[in-house]
C-alpha positions as CSV (number, residue, x, y, z in Angstrom):
1,X,22.1,-99.1,24.3
2,X,18.3,-98.6,25.2
3,X,19.2,-97.2,28.5
4,X,21.6,-94.8,27.0
5,X,18.9,-93.6,24.6
6,X,16.5,-93.2,27.3
7,X,19.1,-91.2,29.1
8,X,19.8,-88.8,26.3
9,X,16.0,-88.3,25.8
10,X,15.5,-87.4,29.5
11,X,18.4,-85.0,29.5
12,X,17.1,-83.2,26.3
13,X,13.7,-82.8,28.0
14,X,15.3,-81.4,31.0
15,X,17.4,-78.8,29.0
16,X,14.1,-77.9,27.2
17,X,12.2,-77.2,30.2
18,X,15.0,-75.1,31.8
19,X,15.1,-73.0,28.6
20,X,11.2,-72.4,28.6
21,X,11.5,-71.0,32.3
22,X,14.1,-68.4,31.4
23,X,13.0,-64.6,31.2
24,X,13.3,-63.0,27.9
25,X,16.2,-60.5,28.2
26,X,15.1,-58.3,25.3
27,X,11.6,-56.4,25.8
28,X,9.8,-55.3,22.7
29,X,10.2,-51.7,23.4
30,X,11.8,-49.3,25.9
31,X,8.8,-47.0,25.9
32,X,5.0,-47.3,26.3
33,X,3.3,-48.3,23.3
34,X,0.7,-45.9,21.5
35,X,-1.9,-46.3,18.8
36,X,-0.3,-44.1,16.2
37,X,-2.3,-45.1,13.0
38,X,0.5,-45.6,10.6
39,X,1.3,-48.8,8.8
40,X,2.3,-52.0,10.6
41,X,5.7,-53.4,11.6
42,X,7.2,-55.5,14.3
43,X,8.8,-53.5,17.0
44,X,12.5,-53.6,17.3
45,X,14.2,-54.9,20.4
46,X,15.6,-52.3,22.9
47,X,19.2,-53.3,21.8
48,X,18.5,-52.0,18.3
49,X,17.0,-48.7,19.6
50,X,18.6,-45.4,20.4
51,X,16.6,-43.5,22.9
52,X,16.3,-39.7,22.9
53,X,15.1,-38.3,26.4
54,X,13.9,-34.7,26.6
55,X,12.2,-32.9,29.6
56,X,8.7,-33.4,28.0
57,X,9.0,-36.7,26.1
58,X,11.2,-39.6,25.2
59,X,11.4,-41.4,21.8
60,X,13.6,-44.0,20.3
61,X,14.6,-45.0,16.8
62,X,16.0,-48.2,15.4
63,X,19.7,-47.8,14.0
64,X,19.0,-50.1,11.0
65,X,16.3,-47.8,9.5
66,X,18.7,-44.9,8.7
67,X,17.2,-42.3,10.8
68,X,19.5,-39.2,11.4
69,X,19.4,-37.2,14.5
70,X,21.5,-34.1,15.2
71,X,21.4,-33.6,19.0
72,X,22.9,-30.0,18.5
73,X,19.8,-29.0,16.6
74,X,17.4,-30.2,19.1
75,X,15.6,-27.8,21.7
76,X,15.1,-28.9,25.2
77,X,14.4,-26.4,28.1
78,X,11.8,-25.9,30.7
79,X,9.2,-24.6,28.3
80,X,10.0,-26.2,25.0
81,X,11.2,-29.6,23.7
82,X,11.8,-30.2,20.0
83,X,13.3,-33.3,18.3
84,X,13.9,-33.7,14.5
85,X,14.5,-37.2,12.9
86,X,15.0,-37.7,9.2
87,X,15.9,-40.5,6.7
88,X,17.8,-39.1,3.6
89,X,17.7,-40.0,0.1
90,X,20.7,-40.6,-2.1
91,X,20.8,-36.8,-2.9
92,X,20.7,-35.8,0.8
93,X,17.3,-34.6,0.8
94,X,14.5,-35.8,3.3
95,X,12.9,-39.0,2.3
96,X,11.1,-39.2,5.6
97,X,11.1,-36.6,8.5
98,X,9.5,-36.6,12.0
99,X,9.3,-33.5,14.2
100,X,8.1,-33.9,17.7
101,X,7.2,-30.6,19.6
102,X,5.9,-29.8,23.1
103,X,5.6,-26.2,24.2
104,X,4.5,-24.9,27.5
105,X,2.5,-21.8,26.5
106,X,-1.0,-20.3,26.2
107,X,-3.6,-22.0,24.0
108,X,-3.6,-19.4,21.2
109,X,-1.3,-21.6,18.9
110,X,-3.3,-24.6,19.3
111,X,-6.5,-22.8,18.6
112,X,-5.2,-21.1,15.5
113,X,-4.1,-24.6,14.3
114,X,-7.6,-25.7,14.8
115,X,-8.9,-22.8,12.6
116,X,-6.3,-23.1,9.8
117,X,-6.7,-26.9,9.6
118,X,-10.5,-26.7,9.1
119,X,-11.7,-27.8,12.6
120,X,-14.7,-26.0,14.1
121,X,-13.5,-25.2,17.7
122,X,-17.3,-25.1,19.1
123,X,-18.1,-28.4,17.5
124,X,-15.0,-29.9,18.9
125,X,-15.4,-28.6,22.4
126,X,-19.2,-28.5,22.8
127,X,-20.3,-31.4,20.6
128,X,-17.4,-33.8,20.6
129,X,-17.5,-33.8,16.8
130,X,-14.1,-35.1,16.0
131,X,-12.3,-38.4,16.7
132,X,-9.0,-38.4,18.4
133,X,-5.9,-40.8,18.0
134,X,-3.6,-41.7,20.9
135,X,0.0,-40.7,20.2
136,X,2.7,-40.8,22.8
137,X,0.0,-41.3,25.4
138,X,-1.9,-38.2,24.5
139,X,-5.3,-37.8,22.7
140,X,-4.4,-35.9,19.6
141,X,-6.2,-34.8,16.2
142,X,-5.0,-36.0,13.1
143,X,-4.7,-33.6,10.0
144,X,-3.3,-34.5,6.6
145,X,-2.5,-31.9,3.9
146,X,-4.2,-32.0,0.4
147,X,-1.1,-33.6,-1.2
148,X,-1.0,-36.6,1.5
149,X,2.7,-36.0,2.1
150,X,2.4,-34.2,5.4
151,X,0.5,-35.4,8.6
152,X,0.1,-33.5,11.9
153,X,-0.9,-35.1,15.1
154,X,-1.6,-32.1,17.3
155,X,-3.4,-31.1,20.4
156,X,-3.2,-29.5,23.8
157,X,-2.8,-30.9,27.4
158,X,-4.7,-28.2,29.3
159,X,-3.7,-29.3,32.8
160,X,0.0,-29.1,31.8
161,X,-0.5,-26.0,29.8
162,X,1.4,-27.7,26.7
163,X,0.8,-27.5,23.1
164,X,1.7,-30.8,21.3
165,X,2.5,-31.5,17.7
166,X,4.0,-34.5,15.8
167,X,4.7,-33.6,12.1
168,X,5.4,-36.4,9.7
169,X,6.6,-35.5,6.1
170,X,7.1,-38.0,3.2
171,X,5.2,-41.3,3.1
172,X,3.0,-40.8,6.1
173,X,2.0,-44.5,6.1
174,X,5.5,-45.8,6.1
175,X,6.1,-48.6,8.6
176,X,9.4,-46.9,9.8
177,X,7.3,-43.9,11.0
178,X,5.3,-46.2,13.0
179,X,8.1,-47.9,14.6
180,X,9.4,-44.5,15.9
181,X,5.9,-43.2,17.0
182,X,5.2,-46.4,18.9
183,X,8.1,-45.6,21.2
184,X,7.1,-41.9,21.8
185,X,5.8,-41.0,25.4
186,X,5.1,-37.5,26.4
187,X,5.9,-36.8,30.1
188,X,3.8,-33.9,31.1
189,X,3.2,-32.5,34.6
190,X,-0.2,-31.4,35.8
191,X,0.4,-27.9,37.0
192,X,-3.3,-27.1,37.5
193,X,-3.4,-24.8,34.3
194,X,-6.9,-23.8,33.4
195,X,-7.1,-22.1,29.8
196,X,-9.0,-18.9,29.2
197,X,-12.3,-18.9,27.6
198,X,-13.1,-19.9,24.1
199,X,-14.5,-17.2,21.8
200,X,-18.2,-18.1,22.5
201,X,-17.4,-18.0,26.3
202,X,-15.4,-14.6,26.2
203,X,-16.4,-11.0,26.6
204,X,-17.1,-9.2,23.4
205,X,-15.3,-5.9,22.8
206,X,-17.4,-2.8,23.8
207,X,-15.9,0.7,23.1
208,X,-16.8,4.0,24.8
209,X,-16.8,7.3,22.9
210,X,-13.8,9.5,23.1
211,X,-12.6,12.8,21.9
212,X,-9.1,14.0,21.3
213,X,-7.7,17.5,20.1
214,X,-5.5,17.3,17.0
215,X,-4.4,20.9,16.1
216,X,-7.6,22.9,16.3
217,X,-9.9,19.9,15.5
218,X,-11.7,17.8,18.0
219,X,-11.9,14.1,16.8
220,X,-14.5,12.0,18.2
221,X,-15.1,8.3,18.0
222,X,-18.3,6.4,18.4
223,X,-18.5,2.6,18.6
224,X,-20.7,0.7,16.1
225,X,-21.9,-2.5,17.6
226,X,-22.5,-5.5,15.6
227,X,-25.5,-7.7,16.8
228,X,-23.2,-10.7,16.8
229,X,-19.4,-10.2,17.5
230,X,-17.4,-10.5,14.3
231,X,-14.8,-13.1,15.1
232,X,-11.8,-13.2,12.8
233,X,-8.4,-14.9,12.6
234,X,-7.1,-12.5,10.0
235,X,-5.5,-9.4,11.2
236,X,-5.1,-7.3,8.0
237,X,-7.1,-8.3,5.1
238,X,-10.5,-6.6,5.6
239,X,-12.2,-3.9,3.5
240,X,-15.6,-2.1,3.9
241,X,-18.2,-0.2,1.7
242,X,-21.3,1.3,2.9
243,X,-24.2,1.8,0.4
244,X,-27.5,3.1,1.7
245,X,-28.7,0.9,4.5
246,X,-26.2,-1.9,3.8
247,X,-22.6,-2.3,4.8
248,X,-20.5,-4.6,2.9
249,X,-17.4,-6.1,4.5
250,X,-14.8,-8.0,2.6
251,X,-13.0,-10.3,5.1
252,X,-10.2,-12.6,4.1
253,X,-11.7,-13.1,0.6
254,X,-15.4,-13.5,1.7
255,X,-18.0,-10.7,1.1
256,X,-20.4,-10.3,3.9
257,X,-23.6,-8.2,3.8
258,X,-24.8,-6.3,7.0
259,X,-28.0,-4.3,7.6
260,X,-26.8,-0.9,8.8
261,X,-29.0,1.8,10.4
262,X,-26.3,4.3,11.3
263,X,-26.2,2.9,14.9
264,X,-25.3,-0.7,14.5
265,X,-24.9,-3.7,12.1
266,X,-26.7,-6.8,11.7
267,X,-25.3,-9.8,9.7
268,X,-27.6,-10.6,6.8
269,X,-25.7,-13.0,4.6
270,X,-22.4,-14.2,3.0
271,X,-22.5,-13.4,-0.6
272,X,-21.3,-16.2,-2.9
273,X,-18.9,-15.3,-5.5
274,X,-16.7,-17.3,-7.9
275,X,-13.5,-15.6,-6.8
276,X,-11.7,-14.3,-3.6
277,X,-11.2,-10.6,-3.7
278,X,-9.0,-8.2,-1.7
279,X,-10.4,-4.8,-2.4
280,X,-14.0,-3.3,-2.4
281,X,-15.3,-0.1,-3.7
282,X,-18.7,1.2,-4.6
283,X,-20.0,3.2,-7.7
284,X,-22.6,5.9,-7.2
285,X,-25.4,3.5,-8.6
286,X,-24.6,1.0,-5.8
287,X,-22.6,-1.4,-7.7
288,X,-19.8,-3.1,-5.8
289,X,-16.5,-3.0,-7.5
290,X,-14.5,-6.0,-6.4
291,X,-10.8,-6.8,-7.3
292,X,-7.9,-8.8,-6.1
293,X,-4.7,-10.2,-7.1
294,X,-5.2,-13.0,-9.8
295,X,-9.0,-12.2,-9.6
296,X,-11.1,-10.4,-12.3
297,X,-12.4,-7.0,-11.9
298,X,-15.9,-7.6,-11.0
299,X,-19.1,-5.7,-10.7
300,X,-21.8,-6.9,-8.3
301,X,-25.3,-5.4,-7.8
302,X,-28.9,-6.6,-6.7
303,X,-27.8,-10.2,-6.1
304,X,-25.9,-10.7,-9.5
305,X,-22.5,-10.2,-11.2
306,X,-23.0,-7.3,-13.8
307,X,-19.6,-7.4,-15.3
308,X,-16.3,-9.2,-15.1
309,X,-13.0,-8.4,-16.7
310,X,-9.8,-10.2,-16.5
311,X,-6.3,-8.3,-16.5
312,X,-5.7,-6.0,-13.6
313,X,-3.8,-7.1,-10.4
314,X,-4.4,-5.2,-7.3
315,X,-6.9,-2.6,-8.6
316,X,-8.1,0.6,-7.3
317,X,-11.5,1.7,-9.0
318,X,-12.7,5.2,-9.7
319,X,-16.0,6.1,-8.0
320,X,-18.1,5.6,-11.2
321,X,-16.3,2.3,-11.9
322,X,-15.4,3.1,-15.5
323,X,-11.6,3.3,-14.9
324,X,-8.9,2.5,-12.3
325,X,-5.4,1.8,-11.5
326,X,-3.7,-1.6,-11.5
327,X,-0.7,-2.0,-9.3
328,X,1.5,-4.5,-7.6
329,X,4.7,-3.0,-5.9
330,X,6.8,-1.5,-8.7
331,X,5.5,2.1,-9.5
332,X,6.9,1.8,-13.0
333,X,4.4,-1.0,-13.7
334,X,1.3,0.9,-12.6
335,X,-1.4,0.9,-15.5
336,X,-4.6,2.9,-15.9
337,X,-7.4,0.7,-17.2
338,X,-10.5,2.0,-18.9
339,X,-13.7,0.3,-19.4
340,X,-15.4,1.0,-22.7
341,X,-17.9,-0.9,-25.0
342,X,-17.7,-3.8,-22.8
343,X,-14.0,-4.2,-22.7
344,X,-11.1,-3.1,-20.6
345,X,-8.0,-1.4,-22.3
346,X,-4.8,-0.2,-20.5
347,X,-2.0,2.3,-20.8
348,X,1.1,2.9,-18.6
349,X,0.9,5.3,-15.8
350,X,4.2,5.0,-14.0
351,X,4.8,6.9,-10.8
352,X,8.3,8.3,-10.7
353,X,8.0,9.7,-7.2
354,X,7.9,6.2,-5.5
355,X,10.1,3.2,-5.4
356,X,7.4,0.9,-4.1
357,X,3.6,1.1,-4.0
358,X,1.5,-0.3,-1.2
359,X,-1.9,0.7,-1.9
360,X,-3.9,3.2,-3.9
361,X,-7.3,4.9,-3.5
362,X,-9.3,7.2,-5.9
363,X,-11.9,9.7,-5.3
364,X,-13.9,12.2,-7.5
365,X,-10.8,14.5,-7.5
366,X,-7.7,12.7,-6.5
367,X,-5.5,9.5,-6.8
368,X,-3.8,8.8,-3.5
369,X,-0.9,6.5,-3.5
370,X,0.8,5.1,-0.3
371,X,4.4,3.8,-0.8
372,X,8.0,4.4,-0.4
373,X,9.4,7.9,-1.5
374,X,12.0,7.8,-4.1
375,X,13.5,10.9,-2.7
376,X,13.4,10.3,1.3
377,X,13.0,6.5,1.3
378,X,10.2,7.1,3.8
379,X,6.5,5.9,3.8
380,X,4.6,8.6,2.2
381,X,1.4,9.5,0.6
382,X,1.5,11.1,-2.8
383,X,-1.7,12.9,-4.1
384,X,-2.3,13.0,-7.9
385,X,-5.1,14.4,-10.2
386,X,-6.7,11.9,-12.4
387,X,-4.1,12.5,-15.2
388,X,-1.4,11.4,-13.1
389,X,0.1,15.0,-12.2
390,X,1.4,15.3,-8.6
391,X,-0.6,17.7,-6.5
392,X,0.6,17.1,-2.9
393,X,2.7,15.0,-0.6
394,X,1.6,13.9,2.8
395,X,4.2,13.1,5.2
396,X,4.6,12.2,8.9
397,X,5.8,14.6,11.7
398,X,9.3,13.5,11.2
399,X,8.9,13.0,7.5
400,X,7.8,9.4,7.7
401,X,4.7,7.5,8.2
402,X,4.2,3.9,9.3
403,X,1.8,2.1,7.0
404,X,-1.2,4.1,5.7
405,X,-4.2,1.8,5.3
406,X,-6.8,4.5,4.3
407,X,-6.5,8.2,3.2
408,X,-9.3,10.7,2.2
409,X,-10.0,14.3,1.6
410,X,-12.0,16.1,4.1
411,X,-13.8,19.3,4.5
412,X,-10.5,20.9,5.7
413,X,-7.8,18.9,4.5
414,X,-6.9,15.1,4.5
415,X,-7.1,12.3,7.1
416,X,-5.2,9.0,7.1
417,X,-5.3,5.7,9.1
418,X,-1.7,4.7,10.0
419,X,-1.9,1.1,10.7
420,X,1.6,0.6,11.9
421,X,1.5,3.6,14.4
422,X,-2.1,2.9,15.3
423,X,-2.9,6.5,14.8
424,X,-5.3,8.8,13.0
425,X,-3.3,11.6,11.1
426,X,-4.5,14.9,9.9
427,X,-3.1,17.2,7.3
428,X,-4.5,20.8,6.1
429,X,-5.6,21.5,2.7
430,X,-2.2,22.2,1.4
431,X,-0.6,19.0,2.8
432,X,0.9,20.4,5.9
433,X,1.1,17.9,8.8
434,X,-1.2,19.0,11.7
435,X,-0.9,16.0,14.1
436,X,-2.3,12.7,15.0
437,X,-4.5,10.9,17.5
438,X,-3.2,7.8,19.3
439,X,-5.7,4.7,19.1
440,X,-5.6,4.4,22.9
441,X,-6.7,8.0,23.3
442,X,-9.1,8.3,20.4
443,X,-10.6,4.8,20.6
444,X,-9.8,3.3,24.0
445,X,-8.1,0.4,22.3
446,X,-4.9,-1.6,23.2
447,X,-3.2,-2.7,20.0
448,X,-5.5,-2.6,16.9
449,X,-4.8,-2.9,13.3
450,X,-6.6,0.0,11.3
451,X,-7.7,-2.2,8.2
452,X,-9.9,0.2,6.0
453,X,-12.6,2.9,6.1
454,X,-15.4,4.5,4.1
455,X,-16.0,8.2,3.7
456,X,-19.8,9.0,4.4
457,X,-22.0,11.6,2.6
458,X,-22.0,13.7,6.0
459,X,-18.1,13.9,6.1
460,X,-17.6,11.3,8.7
461,X,-15.7,8.1,8.1
462,X,-16.7,4.5,9.2
463,X,-13.6,2.5,10.0
464,X,-13.0,-1.2,10.7
465,X,-10.1,-2.5,12.8
466,X,-9.0,-5.8,14.3
467,X,-8.4,-5.9,18.0
468,X,-7.8,-8.8,20.6
469,X,-10.3,-9.1,23.5
470,X,-9.1,-8.3,27.0
471,X,-9.6,-12.0,27.9
472,X,-7.8,-13.3,24.9
473,X,-10.7,-15.4,23.8
474,X,-10.7,-14.1,20.3
475,X,-9.8,-11.4,17.9
476,X,-12.8,-9.2,16.6
477,X,-13.3,-6.9,13.7
478,X,-14.7,-3.8,15.2
479,X,-16.4,-0.7,13.5
480,X,-16.2,2.8,14.6
481,X,-17.5,6.2,13.3
482,X,-15.0,9.1,13.4
483,X,-16.2,12.7,13.1
484,X,-14.7,16.2,13.9
485,X,-12.4,16.9,10.9
């Protein structure tokens, strides 16, 4: 009996030793592990994982977690790979979602994302001011939205020329997200790409003077340099008023003050205000008249707010600031507001000639309304007197304009800036179309957007426009003086 027991024990030890020497047939994962910072979970075995392979990355997801993947909705070609995964709730909506994106393109998308997500590009590149996380074998930035339900890991592999993004929606710390991201591996080829210069490395815009004949008039442009280039990420939302030796530029809601000597502008300060404004006018006494959608009509002078009235939407102020027109898009809803005894009152002032309003300006004589004509359905400028009686209609050569961003009376007629057509348009005093000057001929620009302008006491206008640099390192806001009309 003792011999039998000993024999059984020896046999058990032998079997145990053989089992310890076997190779594990199920590795922890089919892809390299990353340090994506999202919760903790044990990795699933390769037998439980479904792998998705694209040209630029591979990723796997465990069948038991409920991820849904529609291969027909994915994108995968020589330039772009996109995969979407989702876990649906009982109503069929996304409880969790992951989008993995790799796109071979120039760096503009990545650089715009840096700006929109609050990263200082100079501090990132020159000062190493931000921490990176490793996702899919790449060093990416992490950005969470203010609600905490969306997270981006994003970055750029310069040598490959590829913009990278991993978007997570839902509970961004959910362990099921980490399980997927732990399998992600980007496969990017070093093609020797070198990105173009950053904005501080690029060549600022410099424009030469140009002259163009429009009808019998010779329009001339003169570049107004800024001491420091005005770098912007906003194409359209800029306005300008010049008061004495100061130029005020409203840019994407921020009011900036410049010293202006007629030849150039030098930045002085950003003016802190309680609201973000879209439009700026100036009264004869130098008061800046500020307005914007969902913002009060505000007067600012000598460093202080001198009045603030709630009520108007988009607002065009009269030159003395005592009245103006509030508008949105429906011309039937235009209202005339009047300031009296410290209060604003309003009365309807519908504009029957239009079906939509895009912008309004007021000078000492006229109200100018750009919008869609009820009669022709074309973009048109209607000129009214201050009581709202139609005086003239300003149209394009073929009866239609593109998108007028500024219009004013001149010594000989009217001048408009057409943002869509990138042209300066002239009409004579009775509203007859005279012609227009293309931006390339008049300004030497490639594809600007005419944002706004301000009529000067000598009859010239100072206009501002946005234009991309030739080296694509930045978009600048540029100032130009126009004369000859």
